[in-house]
C-alpha positions as CSV (number, residue, x, y, z in Angstrom):
1,M,-104.5,163.4,-119.1
2,S,-104.4,160.5,-121.5
3,Q,-101.1,158.9,-122.3
4,T,-99.9,157.3,-125.5
5,P,-100.1,153.5,-125.2
6,A,-96.7,151.9,-124.7
7,A,-95.1,150.5,-127.9
8,I,-95.2,146.8,-128.3
9,D,-91.8,145.2,-128.1
10,V,-91.5,142.8,-131.1
11,S,-88.1,141.3,-130.0
12,D,-88.0,137.6,-129.7
13,D,-85.8,134.7,-128.9
14,L,-86.2,132.7,-132.2
15,P,-83.0,130.6,-132.4
16,P,-80.6,131.7,-135.2
17,R,-80.5,128.1,-136.5
18,T,-84.3,128.0,-136.8
19,A,-84.3,131.4,-138.4
20,W,-81.8,130.5,-141.1
21,L,-83.5,127.1,-141.7
22,A,-86.7,129.1,-142.4
23,V,-84.8,131.5,-144.7
24,G,-83.3,128.5,-146.5
25,L,-86.8,127.0,-147.1
26,S,-87.9,130.4,-148.4
27,V,-85.0,130.4,-150.8
28,L,-86.0,126.9,-152.0
29,L,-89.6,128.2,-152.5
30,A,-88.3,131.1,-154.6
31,A,-86.1,128.7,-156.6
32,A,-89.0,126.4,-157.3
33,L,-91.1,129.4,-158.5
34,L,-88.3,130.6,-160.6
35,G,-88.0,127.1,-162.1
36,K,-91.5,127.6,-163.4
37,Q,-90.4,130.8,-165.0
38,L,-87.5,129.0,-166.7
39,A,-89.6,126.1,-167.8
40,F,-92.1,128.4,-169.6
41,W,-89.5,131.1,-170.6
42,Q,-90.7,133.1,-173.6
43,I,-88.6,135.9,-175.0
44,P,-86.5,138.9,-173.9
45,S,-88.4,141.9,-175.3
46,R,-88.0,145.6,-176.0
47,D,-85.0,147.1,-174.1
48,A,-83.5,143.6,-173.7
49,C,-83.1,143.1,-177.5
50,A,-82.5,146.7,-178.3
51,Y,-79.9,147.5,-175.6
52,Y,-78.9,145.0,-173.0
53,L,-78.1,141.9,-175.1
54,P,-76.2,143.7,-177.9
55,I,-74.1,145.7,-175.3
56,A,-73.5,142.5,-173.3
57,H,-72.4,140.8,-176.6
58,A,-69.9,143.7,-177.2
59,V,-68.6,143.2,-173.6
60,A,-68.1,139.5,-174.2
61,Q,-66.3,140.1,-177.4
62,G,-64.0,142.6,-175.7
63,D,-65.2,145.5,-177.8
64,P,-64.4,148.7,-175.8
65,A,-66.4,150.9,-178.2
66,G,-69.6,149.0,-177.8
67,S,-69.3,148.0,-174.1
68,Q,-70.9,151.2,-172.9
69,H,-73.8,153.4,-174.0
70,L,-74.6,157.0,-173.4
71,V,-78.0,156.3,-171.7
72,I,-77.7,152.7,-170.5
73,P,-76.0,152.2,-167.1
74,P,-73.1,149.7,-167.6
75,L,-73.0,147.5,-164.5
76,Y,-75.7,145.1,-165.6
77,T,-74.5,144.7,-169.1
78,W,-70.9,144.2,-167.9
79,A,-72.0,141.5,-165.6
80,V,-74.0,139.7,-168.3
81,G,-71.3,140.1,-170.8
82,Y,-68.5,138.7,-168.7
83,A,-70.7,135.9,-167.3
84,S,-71.7,134.9,-170.9
85,R,-68.0,133.9,-171.6
86,F,-68.6,130.9,-169.4
87,L,-71.8,129.9,-171.2
88,G,-70.5,129.6,-174.7
89,T,-72.3,126.3,-175.3
90,F,-75.7,128.0,-175.3
91,A,-77.3,129.2,-178.6
92,D,-77.4,132.8,-177.2
93,P,-74.8,133.0,-174.3
94,Q,-75.8,136.6,-173.4
95,E,-79.5,135.6,-173.0
96,A,-78.5,132.6,-170.9
97,A,-76.2,134.7,-168.7
98,A,-78.9,137.3,-168.2
99,I,-81.4,134.6,-167.1
100,V,-78.9,133.0,-164.7
101,L,-77.8,136.4,-163.3
102,G,-81.4,137.5,-162.7
103,A,-82.3,134.2,-161.0
104,L,-79.2,134.4,-158.8
105,C,-79.9,138.0,-157.7
106,T,-83.6,137.1,-157.0
107,L,-82.5,134.3,-154.7
108,L,-80.1,136.6,-152.9
109,V,-82.8,139.1,-152.4
110,V,-84.6,136.7,-150.0
111,P,-81.8,136.4,-147.3
112,S,-81.1,140.1,-147.8
113,V,-84.7,140.9,-146.9
114,Y,-84.3,138.7,-143.8
115,W,-81.2,140.6,-142.9
116,V,-83.1,143.9,-143.2
117,G,-86.0,142.6,-141.0
118,R,-83.5,141.2,-138.5
119,L,-81.8,144.6,-138.2
120,A,-85.0,146.5,-138.1
121,A,-86.7,144.4,-135.4
122,S,-86.0,140.7,-134.9
123,R,-85.3,137.4,-136.5
124,R,-88.9,136.5,-136.4
125,V,-89.8,139.6,-138.4
126,G,-87.0,138.9,-140.8
127,V,-88.2,135.3,-141.4
128,A,-91.7,136.5,-142.2
129,A,-90.5,139.2,-144.5
130,A,-88.2,136.8,-146.4
131,A,-91.0,134.2,-146.9
132,L,-93.3,136.9,-148.3
133,A,-90.6,138.2,-150.6
134,A,-89.8,134.7,-151.8
135,A,-93.4,134.1,-153.0
136,N,-94.0,137.7,-154.3
137,P,-95.3,137.1,-157.9
138,W,-93.7,140.3,-159.2
139,I,-90.3,139.5,-157.8
140,I,-90.6,136.1,-159.3
141,R,-91.9,137.4,-162.7
142,Y,-89.0,139.7,-163.2
143,G,-86.5,137.3,-161.6
144,T,-85.6,135.6,-164.8
145,G,-86.2,138.4,-167.2
146,V,-83.5,140.0,-169.3
147,G,-83.2,143.3,-167.5
148,P,-81.5,144.9,-164.4
149,E,-84.6,144.8,-162.2
150,A,-83.5,141.8,-160.0
151,M,-79.9,143.2,-159.6
152,Y,-81.3,146.6,-158.8
153,A,-83.6,145.1,-156.1
154,L,-80.7,143.4,-154.5
155,V,-78.6,146.6,-154.5
156,L,-81.4,148.6,-152.9
157,T,-82.1,145.9,-150.3
158,L,-78.5,145.6,-149.3
159,A,-78.2,149.4,-149.1
160,V,-81.0,149.5,-146.5
161,A,-79.2,146.7,-144.5
162,A,-75.9,148.7,-144.7
163,L,-77.6,151.9,-143.4
164,L,-79.2,149.9,-140.5
165,L,-75.8,148.5,-139.7
166,Y,-74.3,152.0,-139.7
167,D,-77.1,153.0,-137.3
168,R,-76.1,150.3,-134.9
169,R,-72.4,150.9,-135.2
170,P,-71.3,154.1,-137.0
171,A,-68.0,152.6,-138.1
172,L,-66.1,152.8,-141.4
173,W,-66.9,149.3,-142.7
174,P,-70.7,149.8,-142.8
175,L,-70.1,153.3,-144.1
176,A,-67.9,151.9,-146.9
177,G,-70.6,149.2,-147.7
178,T,-73.3,151.9,-147.9
179,A,-71.1,154.1,-150.2
180,V,-70.3,151.3,-152.6
181,L,-73.9,150.1,-152.8
182,A,-75.1,153.7,-153.3
183,G,-72.6,154.2,-156.0
184,M,-73.7,150.9,-157.7
185,A,-77.4,151.9,-157.8
186,P,-77.2,154.4,-160.7
187,L,-74.8,152.1,-162.5
188,V,-77.5,149.4,-162.5
189,R,-80.6,151.6,-163.3
190,S,-80.7,155.3,-164.1
191,E,-83.3,156.1,-161.4
192,G,-80.8,154.8,-158.8
193,V,-79.3,158.3,-158.9
194,F,-81.6,159.2,-156.0
195,L,-79.7,156.8,-153.6
196,P,-76.3,158.5,-153.1
197,P,-77.6,161.9,-151.9
198,L,-80.3,160.2,-149.8
199,A,-77.9,157.7,-148.2
200,L,-75.5,160.5,-147.4
201,L,-78.3,162.5,-145.8
202,V,-79.4,159.5,-143.7
203,I,-75.8,158.9,-142.6
204,V,-75.4,162.5,-141.4
205,L,-78.8,162.4,-139.6
206,L,-78.0,159.1,-138.0
207,G,-74.7,160.4,-136.7
208,W,-76.4,163.6,-135.4
209,R,-79.4,161.8,-133.9
210,R,-77.6,159.9,-131.1
211,R,-74.5,162.2,-131.1
212,R,-72.3,159.1,-131.3
213,V,-70.3,160.6,-134.1
214,R,-68.4,163.8,-133.3
215,L,-68.3,166.6,-135.8
216,G,-64.7,165.8,-136.9
217,R,-65.4,162.1,-137.3
218,Q,-68.7,162.8,-139.1
219,A,-66.8,165.0,-141.6
220,L,-64.3,162.2,-142.1
221,H,-67.2,159.8,-142.8
222,V,-68.7,162.2,-145.3
223,G,-65.3,162.5,-147.0
224,V,-64.9,158.7,-147.1
225,F,-68.4,158.3,-148.5
226,L,-67.8,160.8,-151.3
227,A,-64.3,159.4,-152.1
228,L,-65.7,155.9,-152.5
229,L,-68.5,157.2,-154.7
230,L,-65.9,158.8,-156.9
231,V,-63.9,155.5,-157.1
232,V,-67.0,153.5,-158.0
233,W,-68.2,156.1,-160.6
234,W,-64.8,157.0,-162.2
235,P,-64.8,154.5,-165.1
236,R,-68.3,155.6,-166.1
237,L,-67.5,159.3,-165.6
238,A,-64.3,159.0,-167.7
239,F,-66.2,157.3,-170.5
240,M,-69.0,159.9,-170.4
241,R,-66.5,162.8,-170.4
242,Q,-64.9,161.5,-173.5
243,A,-68.2,160.6,-175.3
244,S,-70.3,163.6,-174.3
245,G,-67.9,166.2,-172.9
246,W,-69.6,166.1,-169.5
247,Y,-69.0,164.4,-166.2
248,V,-72.4,162.7,-165.9
249,L,-73.5,159.1,-165.5
250,D,-76.2,159.3,-168.1
251,E,-76.4,161.8,-171.0
252,R,-80.2,162.2,-170.4
253,M,-79.2,164.2,-167.3
254,L,-78.1,167.0,-169.6
255,A,-81.7,167.4,-170.7
256,L,-82.5,168.3,-167.1
257,M,-79.6,170.7,-166.6
258,P,-79.1,174.3,-167.7
259,V,-76.1,173.4,-169.9
260,G,-76.3,176.6,-172.0
261,G,-76.2,176.1,-175.7
262,V,-75.3,172.4,-175.7
263,D,-77.3,170.7,-178.5
264,I,-78.2,167.2,-177.4
265,D,-78.9,165.0,-180.4
266,V,-81.1,162.2,-179.2
267,R,-80.1,160.1,-182.2
268,R,-76.8,159.5,-180.3
269,W,-78.9,157.5,-177.9
270,R,-80.0,155.0,-180.5
271,P,-79.4,151.3,-179.6
272,P,-76.5,149.2,-180.8
273,A,-77.0,147.6,-184.3
274,T,-79.3,150.6,-185.1
275,L,-78.4,152.7,-188.1
276,N,-80.8,155.6,-187.6
277,M,-83.8,156.7,-185.7
278,V,-87.0,157.9,-187.4
279,L,-88.5,160.3,-184.9
280,F,-92.3,160.5,-185.0
281,E,-92.6,161.2,-181.3
282,P,-94.8,164.1,-180.3
283,P,-94.0,166.5,-177.5
284,R,-95.0,164.8,-174.3
285,L,-97.7,166.5,-172.3
286,P,-97.0,166.8,-168.5
287,R,-98.6,164.0,-166.5
288,T,-101.3,165.1,-164.1
289,W,-101.1,164.2,-160.5
290,G,-104.4,162.4,-160.9
291,A,-103.0,160.1,-163.5
292,I,-99.8,159.5,-161.5
293,L,-101.8,158.7,-158.3
294,S,-104.2,156.4,-160.1
295,E,-101.3,154.5,-161.7
296,A,-99.4,154.4,-158.5
297,F,-102.4,153.0,-156.5
298,E,-102.8,150.2,-159.0
299,S,-99.1,149.3,-159.4
300,I,-98.0,149.7,-155.8
301,G,-101.1,148.0,-154.4
302,M,-100.5,144.9,-156.6
303,V,-96.7,144.7,-156.5
304,I,-96.5,145.1,-152.7
305,T,-99.4,142.6,-152.7
306,P,-102.7,142.9,-150.7
307,G,-101.6,140.5,-148.1
308,T,-98.6,142.6,-147.2
309,W,-100.8,145.7,-147.0
310,A,-103.2,144.0,-144.7
311,L,-100.4,142.9,-142.3
312,A,-98.7,146.2,-142.5
313,A,-102.0,147.9,-141.5
314,I,-101.9,146.0,-138.2
315,C,-98.5,147.4,-137.5
316,L,-99.2,150.9,-138.5
317,F,-102.8,151.4,-137.2
318,H,-103.0,149.3,-134.1
319,P,-103.2,151.7,-131.1
320,R,-100.2,149.9,-129.5
321,G,-98.8,148.4,-132.6
322,R,-96.1,150.9,-133.4
323,P,-93.1,148.9,-132.4
324,R,-89.7,150.0,-131.5
325,H,-86.9,150.6,-134.0
326,G,-88.9,153.3,-135.7
327,V,-85.6,154.8,-137.1
328,A,-85.1,151.6,-139.1
329,Q,-88.6,151.9,-140.5
330,L,-87.9,155.5,-141.5
331,V,-84.7,154.5,-143.3
332,A,-86.4,151.7,-145.2
333,A,-89.4,154.0,-146.0
334,S,-87.1,156.7,-147.3
335,I,-85.5,154.3,-149.8
336,I,-88.9,153.2,-151.0
337,A,-90.2,156.7,-151.3
338,G,-87.0,157.8,-153.1
339,Q,-87.5,155.1,-155.8
340,L,-91.2,155.8,-156.3
341,L,-90.8,159.6,-156.4
342,T,-87.9,159.3,-158.9
343,V,-90.0,157.2,-161.4
344,S,-93.3,158.9,-160.7
345,T,-93.0,161.5,-163.5
346,L,-92.2,158.7,-166.0
347,T,-94.4,155.8,-165.1
348,M,-95.4,153.6,-162.2
349,H,-95.0,150.4,-164.2
350,P,-94.7,147.3,-161.9
351,R,-91.1,146.8,-163.0
352,Y,-90.2,150.1,-161.4
353,V,-92.0,149.2,-158.1
354,M,-90.7,145.6,-158.0
355,P,-87.1,146.6,-156.8
356,V,-88.6,147.9,-153.4
357,A,-91.2,145.2,-153.0
358,G,-88.8,143.1,-150.9
359,I,-88.0,146.0,-148.6
360,A,-91.7,146.6,-148.0
361,Q,-92.2,143.1,-146.6
362,I,-90.7,144.1,-143.3
363,W,-93.9,145.9,-142.4
364,A,-95.8,142.7,-143.0
365,G,-93.3,140.9,-140.7
366,L,-93.8,143.6,-138.1
367,G,-97.6,143.3,-138.4
368,L,-97.4,139.6,-137.7
369,A,-95.2,140.2,-134.7
370,V,-97.6,142.8,-133.3
371,L,-100.5,140.4,-134.0
372,A,-98.7,137.6,-132.0
373,V,-98.1,139.9,-129.0
374,H,-101.7,141.1,-129.2
375,L,-103.0,137.6,-129.2
376,E,-100.7,136.7,-126.4
377,R,-102.2,139.5,-124.2
378,M,-105.7,138.3,-125.2
379,R,-104.9,134.7,-124.5
380,R,-107.8,132.7,-122.9
381,P,-107.1,130.3,-120.1
382,T,-108.0,127.4,-122.4
383,W,-105.3,128.3,-124.9
384,S,-101.9,126.7,-124.9
385,A,-98.8,128.9,-124.7
386,E,-98.1,128.3,-128.3
387,R,-101.6,129.1,-129.6
388,P,-100.9,132.8,-130.6
389,L,-97.8,131.8,-132.5
390,R,-99.6,129.0,-134.3
391,I,-102.3,131.4,-135.4
392,C,-99.7,133.8,-136.8
393,R,-97.8,131.0,-138.4
394,A,-101.0,129.8,-140.1
395,V,-101.8,133.4,-141.3
396,L,-98.2,133.7,-142.8
397,L,-98.4,130.3,-144.5
398,T,-101.8,131.1,-145.9
399,I,-100.6,134.3,-147.4
400,V,-97.4,132.8,-148.7
401,G,-99.3,129.9,-150.3
402,A,-101.7,132.3,-152.0
403,L,-98.8,134.3,-153.3
404,A,-97.1,131.2,-154.6
405,V,-100.2,130.1,-156.5
406,W,-100.5,133.7,-157.9
407,S,-96.8,133.4,-159.0
408,L,-97.5,130.0,-160.7
409,L,-100.6,131.4,-162.5
410,M,-99.0,134.7,-163.6
411,T,-97.9,134.7,-167.3
412,N,-94.2,135.0,-168.0
413,H,-92.7,138.3,-169.1
414,G,-92.6,138.5,-172.8
415,T,-95.4,135.9,-173.4
416,R,-97.3,138.2,-175.8
417,D,-94.3,138.7,-178.1
418,A,-93.1,135.1,-177.9
419,Y,-93.6,134.4,-181.6
420,L,-91.3,137.3,-182.6
421,K,-88.2,135.2,-181.7
422,P,-88.8,132.3,-184.1
423,M,-90.1,134.8,-186.7
424,G,-86.8,136.7,-186.6
425,Q,-84.8,133.5,-186.7
426,W,-86.8,132.4,-189.8
427,L,-86.1,135.8,-191.5
428,G,-82.4,135.4,-190.8
429,R,-82.3,131.9,-192.4
430,Q,-84.5,132.9,-195.3
431,Y,-83.0,136.3,-196.3
432,G,-79.6,136.1,-194.7
433,P,-77.9,138.0,-191.8
434,D,-76.8,141.6,-191.7
435,R,-79.9,142.9,-193.6
436,V,-81.3,146.3,-192.6
437,Y,-84.9,146.4,-191.2
438,V,-87.1,149.4,-190.6
439,S,-88.9,148.2,-187.5
440,S,-90.5,149.6,-184.4
441,P,-90.1,146.5,-182.2
442,P,-86.4,145.4,-181.8
443,E,-87.0,141.7,-181.3
444,I,-87.4,140.7,-185.0
445,P,-84.2,142.4,-186.3
446,Y,-82.2,141.1,-183.3
447,Y,-83.1,137.5,-183.8
448,A,-82.7,137.8,-187.6
449,G,-79.1,138.9,-187.0
450,G,-79.7,142.1,-188.8
451,L,-79.3,145.9,-188.4
452,R,-82.2,148.1,-187.5
453,V,-83.6,151.5,-188.4
454,M,-85.5,152.4,-185.2
455,V,-88.9,154.1,-185.3
456,L,-90.7,155.7,-182.4
457,T,-94.3,156.6,-181.6
458,P,-96.5,158.4,-184.1
459,E,-96.9,162.1,-184.3
460,V,-100.3,163.6,-183.3
461,A,-101.1,164.6,-186.9
462,P,-99.9,161.8,-189.1
463,G,-99.9,163.8,-192.4
464,A,-96.2,163.9,-193.1
465,S,-95.2,160.6,-191.5
466,L,-94.8,158.7,-194.8
467,D,-92.7,161.4,-196.3
468,V,-90.5,161.4,-193.1
469,L,-90.1,157.7,-193.4
470,R,-89.1,157.9,-197.0
471,E,-86.6,160.7,-196.3
472,Q,-85.0,158.9,-193.4
473,I,-84.6,155.7,-195.4
474,C,-82.9,157.6,-198.2
475,R,-80.5,159.2,-195.7
476,L,-79.1,155.9,-194.4
477,P,-75.3,155.8,-194.6
478,A,-73.5,154.2,-197.5
479,G,-70.2,152.3,-197.1
480,S,-70.0,149.1,-195.3
481,V,-73.8,148.7,-195.5
482,Q,-76.1,149.4,-198.4
483,P,-77.4,153.0,-198.6
484,Y,-81.0,151.9,-198.2
485,A,-82.8,149.6,-195.8
486,D,-83.7,146.1,-197.2
487,F,-87.1,145.6,-195.5
488,I,-89.8,147.4,-193.7
489,L,-91.6,145.4,-190.9
490,A,-95.0,146.9,-190.3
491,H,-98.2,145.8,-188.7
492,G,-101.7,147.3,-189.1
493,E,-102.0,147.8,-185.3
494,E,-98.7,149.6,-184.9
495,E,-99.3,153.3,-185.5
496,W,-95.7,154.4,-185.9
497,C,-96.5,155.4,-189.5
498,P,-100.3,155.9,-189.8
499,P,-100.6,156.0,-193.6
500,L,-98.7,152.7,-193.8
501,S,-100.7,151.1,-191.0
502,R,-104.0,152.2,-192.6
503,A,-102.9,150.7,-196.0
504,I,-102.2,147.4,-194.3
505,R,-105.5,147.3,-192.5
506,E,-107.4,148.2,-195.7
507,N,-105.3,145.7,-197.7
508,R,-104.2,148.5,-200.1
509,L,-100.5,147.7,-200.3
510,P,-99.4,146.8,-203.8
511,S,-98.7,143.1,-204.0
512,D,-95.4,143.5,-205.7
513,V,-93.9,145.4,-202.6
514,L,-94.7,142.5,-200.3
515,L,-92.3,139.6,-199.5
516,S,-93.1,136.3,-198.1
517,L,-93.1,135.7,-194.3
518,G,-93.6,132.0,-194.7
519,P,-95.3,130.4,-191.7
520,Y,-95.8,133.9,-190.1
521,E,-98.1,135.4,-192.7
522,S,-101.0,135.0,-190.3
523,T,-99.4,137.1,-187.6
524,G,-100.5,140.4,-189.3
525,W,-97.0,141.5,-190.0
526,K,-96.0,142.6,-193.5
527,L,-92.5,142.4,-194.9
528,I,-92.0,145.2,-197.4
529,D,-89.3,145.5,-200.0
530,V,-87.9,148.9,-199.5
531,R,-86.8,149.7,-203.0
532,K,-90.1,148.8,-204.5
533,F,-91.8,150.6,-201.6
534,L,-89.9,153.8,-202.3
535,D,-91.0,153.6,-206.0
536,R,-94.6,152.9,-205.2
537,A,-95.1,155.0,-202.0
538,G,-96.9,157.7,-203.9
539,S,-99.8,155.4,-204.4
540,L,-100.4,155.0,-200.6
541,P,-102.8,157.4,-198.7
542,T,-100.7,160.2,-197.3
543,A,-103.4,161.9,-195.3
544,T,-102.2,165.5,-195.7
545,Q,-104.9,166.6,-193.2
546,P,-105.3,165.3,-189.7
547,A,-107.6,162.4,-189.3
548,P,-111.2,163.3,-188.3
549,G,-111.7,163.8,-184.6
550,R,-108.1,164.8,-184.0
């Protein structure tokens, strides 16, 4: 009767000083690659200008009403806002604070990945995983962006480490660390809501697996975990109870709950400095599993990186390559799966995969360790004792070098929209601050120092979109601001109002409704005088019937 081959032991005697020296070099590599990001920094875009920076500005100004939002987790914006108080010499302190915070969190991810690898297997595995994480082009790309991705990646990685510590020693202090980190996750990004129940389930299973935690003590651990969660969440829950009437972390959760008769007005979710939302958004069709899997294959394959997948395959598919510490691998895999499944129905965009990219590197480290042991067992008499390790070291350095080159060649986040920042600043100087813009992208009004009327994606049949736009503009509140918007910012390629976009493409806009964009006339954007537009809108094509082929 055949027996299963014995598992390869990947433990080693790599000296701690050598391991930490290698981790330090990995941190320096990440810092150098982040330096390239900073040197070629472009522009914070979309949610950064719509939500994160304005909310952080309110935090920095001590504005309690504007320091939280119904659908934006508060921890990242609080950190940026308070940090910006020390960076007042910069032109945009909040943007500078966000960049510094993102870079710092990215650098901390590297030793955190080492720690996970060390707890999962050995120092050698941790060093390899940290080096691969330091050069990962997607971790670097989002490392200096204005957004919570880097902070969220750090929280998830530390949560895995805390769970592995609890597995080694089921004491209160690793339990407390796990609870605090699990509570922080949904306060950094909304999809982090998967982590608290998953972490609690893992804690219960770990205690039950080795029966090192008696039933009474395990009940105590569960109670401590839930109590710490409540402490971490209470400020957010108190705000949401007052703002929405429900004890939830994010008002979008109400759309998924049978709340019975509660009318959720999505206009309450509009960003700061936004007067109104013109809703052209069609009902979203359910995403097919084929589309989800195709997108997942592309994003996960690229963000985890092909080199990591190749090394992980050695660990997972070698007949004797399934190393010990399988529980640690299951814990890490459960966190990765939880993140990917939570975002799968929305999108598998690389920025949603990046937070778990560092954790995934432990399988690459395990693959290298398995390869080293396998080469040692195949060692020829002519080989020196160090030959297998040298081969593995060369493989690791080759992959890290290729990833570093990839990171250097990858375009910075926001490169495509870089011109929107100086364009917005020019508008602010030319037409003054506090003007009201009807605009789909938030960058131009943000840098112009103005207010915004937000528009969303086009309806399937664009017949009434121009009438809806006119109606929404006329409904803007009077009082401290003028009752109408000042400008409409539109582009022929942006289909948020199809009749207007078509008029721009066909050059059919009356010349007297257009205002000067100065040096930015060639960008394709049009600055439209709202009052004249409302008077002349009847001359634009309204397309009362759906366009052909729709």
